[in-house]
C-alpha positions as CSV (number, residue, x, y, z in Angstrom):
1,A,108.5,-4.0,106.3
2,I,107.2,-1.9,103.5
3,A,110.5,-1.8,101.8
4,T,110.6,-5.6,101.9
5,K,107.2,-5.8,100.2
6,I,108.3,-3.4,97.5
7,Q,111.6,-5.3,97.0
8,T,109.7,-8.5,96.7
9,R,107.4,-7.0,94.0
10,L,110.4,-5.6,92.1
11,T,112.0,-9.0,92.1
12,I,108.8,-10.6,90.8
13,L,108.6,-8.0,88.0
14,Q,112.2,-8.5,87.1
15,E,111.7,-12.3,86.9
16,Q,108.9,-11.6,84.5
17,G,111.2,-9.7,82.3
18,T,110.3,-6.1,83.3
19,D,113.1,-3.6,83.5
20,V,112.9,-2.3,87.1
21,S,116.4,-0.8,87.3
22,V,115.1,2.8,87.8
23,A,112.7,1.6,90.5
24,Q,115.5,-0.5,92.2
25,E,117.8,2.5,92.2
26,T,115.1,4.6,93.8
27,L,114.4,2.0,96.4
28,D,118.1,1.7,97.2
29,E,118.3,5.4,97.7
30,A,115.3,5.3,100.0
31,L,116.9,2.5,102.1
32,Q,120.1,4.5,102.3
33,K,118.1,7.6,103.6
34,I,116.5,5.4,106.2
35,E,119.9,4.0,107.3
36,V,121.4,7.5,107.6
37,G,118.3,8.7,109.5
38,M,118.6,5.9,112.0
39,M,122.3,6.7,112.5
40,Q,121.4,10.3,113.2
41,V,118.7,9.3,115.8
42,Q,121.2,7.0,117.5
43,E,123.8,9.8,117.6
44,A,121.3,12.2,119.1
45,T,120.4,9.6,121.7
46,R,124.0,9.0,122.5
47,K,124.7,12.7,122.9
48,L,121.8,13.0,125.4
49,E,122.8,9.9,127.3
50,Q,126.4,11.2,127.7
51,L,125.4,14.6,129.0
52,D,127.2,15.5,132.2
53,L,127.5,18.5,134.4
54,E,130.6,19.8,132.7
55,Q,128.9,20.2,129.3
56,D,126.5,22.9,128.3
57,P,123.1,21.2,128.3
58,Q,121.7,23.7,125.9
59,E,124.4,23.1,123.3
60,I,124.0,19.3,123.6
61,A,120.2,19.6,123.3
62,S,120.7,21.9,120.3
63,Q,123.0,19.3,118.6
64,A,120.6,16.5,119.4
65,R,117.7,18.5,118.0
66,A,119.6,19.3,114.8
67,L,120.3,15.6,114.4
68,T,116.7,14.5,114.9
69,Q,115.5,17.2,112.5
70,Q,117.9,16.0,109.8
71,A,116.8,12.4,110.5
72,R,113.1,13.5,110.1
73,E,113.9,15.1,106.8
74,D,115.8,11.9,105.7
75,F,112.8,9.8,106.7
76,Q,110.4,12.0,104.8
77,E,112.6,11.8,101.7
78,A,112.7,8.0,102.1
79,V,108.9,7.9,102.1
80,Q,108.8,10.0,98.9
81,L,111.4,7.8,97.3
82,M,109.4,4.7,98.1
83,K,106.3,6.3,96.5
84,D,108.5,7.1,93.5
85,T,109.7,3.5,93.4
86,V,106.2,2.2,93.2
87,R,105.3,4.6,90.5
88,S,108.4,3.6,88.5
89,A,107.5,0.0,88.9
90,L,104.0,0.6,87.7
91,V,105.2,2.5,84.7
92,A,107.8,-0.2,83.9
93,Q,105.1,-2.9,84.2
94,Q,102.9,-1.3,81.5
């Protein structure tokens, strides 16, 4: 939702002749981080759903925890990148 609003604003600025290439690259990187984070969450969920009695539950839980921690870091980086995108767009607009 927020990424769509930012993308719309970048498109408007670009149509007005503003160079938003740096901002666009930053937004693209943020969207990629979100996608990777989502895949990590899905993988962690899959691991937990497939847990059976033959597997070491602590090992599976540890793997799932590591994936969710990495996803959290990716999401935090994505938020920072979106903030950077807005800053870049504001600078480009001036």
